[in-house]
N, C-alpha and C positions, 0 to 999 in steps of 0.2 A: 704319723704314718707318711710314707714316701708312695707317690706313684710316679711309675716310670715306665718307658718303653720296654719291651720283654726282650730277651736274646735268647739264643740256642741253648744256653746254659741254664735256663730257666724250664725247660722243657720237663722235667721230672716233676717240678713243683707244680706246673700247671696242669700236666696229667692227673697229678694226686687230687685236684680241685675239680676239674671237668669230668673226670671217668665217673665217680659217683652219681652226680648229677645225670650224666646221659644214662648211666645204667638204672637209675631210679625210673626214667621215662615219664614224669609227671610235669616238667615244666619246659622241655625242649623238643622239638620236632625231628630229632637226632635218633638213628637207629640205635636201641639200647645194647646190641649186641656190635657195633663197631668196633674195629680193633683199636687199640691205644695209638699205634700210627695213624690211621685213618682220623681219631678224633683231633689229634695235635696237628694233622694236616689241614683239617677244616679250622680248628681255631687259631692258628698260625700261620693260614694260607698267605699267598705274595698278594691277594687282593684285599688284604687287611692291615690295618695297624693294630697291634697287639700289647696290650699295657698290662702291668701287674703292680698290685698294690702291697707293700712291704709294712710290717709293723714288727719294730724290735728285729729286724734281719731276717724275718720269715715272710714268705710269700704266702697272704690270707686271701688274696681275690685277684682275678683278672676279667679283662675285657677286651673286646675289638671293637674296631671302628671302620666302618666301609661307607663308599657310596652305597645308597639304596637301590639306584636302578642307574644304568650306563645312558650316556648321550645326554638328552634333555633332562633327565632326572639325577644327574650327578651332583646337582647342587644341595639335595636332601641325602643325610647320611642316616646310617642304622647302626646299631649297637648290640652287642650280647654281652651279658655279665655273670659272673658266677662268682661265689664267695665259698670259702673253704668251710666244711660243716662245723669244724671247731670254732669258726668266728663270727657265725651267724648273729645276728643281734646287737654286734657291736659296731655298727655303722658304716661298716666298709662297702655296701654297694651303694648307700647314699655318697659316700664320698668318691667313688669311682663314677658315678653318675655326675656328679659337680665337676669332676676333672674332665669327663667326656663333653659336657657341654662348653665348657671353658675352651678345650681344644678343638672341639668343632667350629666354635666362631673364629678361632685363630687359623683354622683352614680356609676359612671362607663359605662353609656351609650355611645353607640359609634356612635349615630346620633339621630335625632330627625326626625320624618315625621308627616305632617299633611295629613289625608288620604282624607279629602272630604273638601276643601275649595270652596265654592260657587264662581263661577266667576265674579257674579255682585257684590259681597262684595269686590270693589274695592279697599276701604281704607285698608281693613286686606291684600290684596293681595300685595297691594305698601309696608305696613309695613313690612310684612314676608319678602320680595324681600331686603327690607333695610337692614334687620338684617342677611342676608345670605343665606335665602333659596333660591332654584332654584323649578322653575316648572318641575317636572319630568315626569307628567302624565296630560291627558285631558281626563275626562269621559264625553261624549258628550251625553247632554241633561238628566243628571244624577239627576237633582234636579228641581223639579217642584217649582217655584218661585210663590208665591199667586197673584202677579200682572203682571210681567213679562211673566209667561209661562215657558217652560221647558229650562233649562240654564245648562251649562256646570260646574262640578266639577273639580277641581284640586289638584292635589297630589304634596304636597310641600316637600323638604327634604333637611337638613344641615347634613354634616358630623361634628361630634362633636370630632372626633381623629386627634390628630394634631401630 
């Protein structure tokens, strides 16, 4: 598997990955009705570094990295990850997370924080914990899940400073 920086030509493949997840409305706090153009502008915005994961020449996942906060908080990064539905269960998210942790260290970030992990996204929570993230906060009822109702959001954190 190859993970590389995304380029404008990757937009159709990225769109095919992120739109179903956004439309589903169960893991991201993005408007499920947002346009494809707005979704791509969000995911590939100038405030982020966007990457794609390729397997046999096919883009099967994507992630972005950005500073979590401005100014005095720029040393902590934030990421978002999505895997194509056809590639779920093949270790794509884990590989992207490994890549992001290495890249964050190379870029001088001292920590990585996930601000809003939906608690019902148990597969992701387990993966992030396996990857060394700790749950450092819980926001009760912060996410309105379309079928479950109000569920908690988790703040997950990992120090990158060794």
